[in-house]
N, C-alpha and C positions, 0 to 999 in steps of 0.2 A: 670192707675190701672191693675192690673194683676189680670183678671174675671178668675176663674174658668168655664173649658167650658166643655162639653161631646163631646169626641176629636172621630170624624170616622177614621178611621186607616185604608188608602190600604196598601193591604198584597201583591200585584202584582201579576202578571202572574201564582204565583202555584211555581217558585222558591224559597225557604226562603231567596238565598244571593241576589235576586233581592229588598227586601224591602228598603226604602231609612233609613239613617242613623236616619234623624228626626224620622220617625213612629215607629222602633224598640225603640227608647229610650221615646217616647211617650206608648208604650206597657211596657217596662219592669218600670215605675214612675206610672202606673195605678193601684187601688186597686182593679177593678174590669173590668174584658173585654168580651163582650156581644159578642157570637161568632157561626155563623150559622152553622144550620146542616140538612141533611136529612134523611129519613128512604129508605131504598131498600126495596129488597124482604128477608120477615123474621123479619122484624121490628129491624132490624141492624141498627144502629143509624152511619152514616158515615158524618165527618166535612171534608173538604178537608184544610178549616181555620184551624183545630184546629191541623190537622197532621203539619199544616207552624208553626204554635206557638211553636209544640211541638220540632221542627226541631232549631228552634229559641232559645230556652231553656228557656222560657218562666213559670214560677212558675205557674205548673197548676191548683193550687189552688184559682187562681185569674181566673180562665176560667168558665164562665158560657155558655152552648150551650143553645139556642134558634133555637126550628121549623121552618122550611120555605116550605112549601108544594110546591111540584114540580108539576103544573100543569097550562095549559093555561087558565083556572080560576084562576082569580084576586082577586075576592070574598074574599075566604078563606085566603089567603096569604095575605090580608091587616087587616084582624083581628088579625092576627098572628103579623103584624108590629105594630098593635097599642098598642098591649101588652107588645111587647119589648120596647116601648115608656113609656109607665107608669109602668117599670121596673125599665129605667135608671133612669128614671125624681125620683123614690123613693130612690134609690144610691145616686143620686144627691142630694137629701135634705139631707140626712145624713151626706151630706159632705164627699163623697167618692170621687176621680179621677176616672171619667169612661171614655171606650174608648168601642168603638162597629166597629168591625172589617169588611172589607168588601174587594173581591178578586176582581184582577183588580186594577183599581182605582174606588176610593166612587162616583167621580161627573161624573162616564161616562158609560149608560147604568146598574145601579147600585139599585137593592133593597133595600140596605139601603137610598136612598134618600125618601124614603116613613116613615121611620123612625125618619129621620130627618124633614120632615113635620110636624109631629105630636110634636116632641118636639119645634119645631118652632112655633107651634099652642098654646102652653101651656106658650110660656115666656121663657124656658129656649134656655140659649148659648150653639151652636155647632159650632165646625169647620173641618176643612178636612184637613189631611195629604196626599198629592197626592202618587201618585204610576204607575205603567208602567204597562198600559192597554195589553191584551194578544196580539193584532197583533203587539204591539212595540217587542214583545219578537218574535214572529213569523218573523219578517223582522230579527230579527238579528239573530235568526237560520238559517235563507236560505241564509244568507248574500245577501240581495238584499236592494235597494232602492227602499222604497214606491214610492216617490214622489220627482220631484227635480224642480228647477226653479220655473217655470208657472206654472206647472199642479197642477190641482186639484185631491181631495181625495174626494171619498164618504164613507161613509161607511153607511151599511145596517143591522137592526138587525137581520133577518131572512127572511119574506115575501117580495117575489119580483117576476116579470113575465118579461118573455125574449123579451118583448119591453122596459121595464128599463133598463133592465141591456144591451141591443146593442145603447139605445139611450146615455148611458154612455160613453160607450165604444167610439162608434163614435165620441163623442163631447170632448175625449180624455183624458177623467178621469180615476183615478185607482179604482179599485172595492174593497172592504170589506166586506166579509158577516159573519159575527159573528157567528150565526147557518145554517150553508147551511143545514143541517137536515129539517129545516121548507117551504124548496123549492129544495127539491135536485133531482125531476125532470128536472124542467126548467134548475137549473144549469147543468147538465148533457147532456141536451140537447142544450146548447149554447157550451160547450167544443166538443160533437162532433162535431156541425158545421161549427166552426168558426176554421179557423188555423190562424189567424194572432195576437193570444191573445195566452200569456203567464200564465198559473194558478198555483197556488203555494199552497198545497194542506198540512192543518195541524191538528194533533190530539196529546190532553194531552200536550201540550207544556206548561212549567217549572215544568213538574212532572220527576221527573230522574228516568231514566229504564222506561219510557213510553211513550216518545214522537217519532211522525213518523213525515215525513215528503216527500213530494214525489211532483214530477211537472209530470210524467207520464202518460198521457191521459188515455188508456186502464186501467191503475190501480186505478186512480180515479173515473172515470164511474162502474168498478164492485165496487166498496167501498161499503157499508151501512154506511152512514155518522152518528157516533155517537152524544150526546149533546154535548161534549168539542171537536168539531172541528171546522174549521175556514180555509174562501179560501182567498185568494189574488188574484185577475184577473186584468193584464196589457195588454194593447197592446203591441206587441214585440218591437216598437221601443222608449218606454217611461222606459226602463229597463236600 
């Protein structure tokens, strides 16, 4: 049986051309597309996701923004996600084809999972359309091989300490730090003190005209890490 399901569509890392064909078709076929946005200074509405949809020539009349608070306190955010789930359920009950978009991959450190969980609680069927997470796009931009043969890869969402990082490196693991701004001083100390590692620093990968990549130690240490940054750290022999 072909059951109508709410679709979580992964947009990829920011470059509109990196969405999958399956994801694009699902967006084109949707009746309503729920799309995350954030507010910045002056209450200007900002939505990277909507910008991607616009570049993909998705009908703007189908796009409906929902606000995502940018705060370490997730209590408020969870209330918003619950409200989005209720809205999606309403559209679903009306027989509409509903898509909820997520940057990167909707199953990898994605806030869309909270919405999915709320929908599952009330028995609404959902599906995920996979996408390309940021670190894959970063590795492609730098033309590096993240892991090979039996090498292991560790993904850190942001908070870490020097003992943890050194332990991973000493055991031959490559490290991806998704939000290095949360451990900026620890990371800079590691880069400054160790000479046997390669460090690949990225900003705004996937955003045309704003992508930034460097491996220069002094440059990385001197920078203030923004929210949309990422680091790949490897032992030199693993490249």
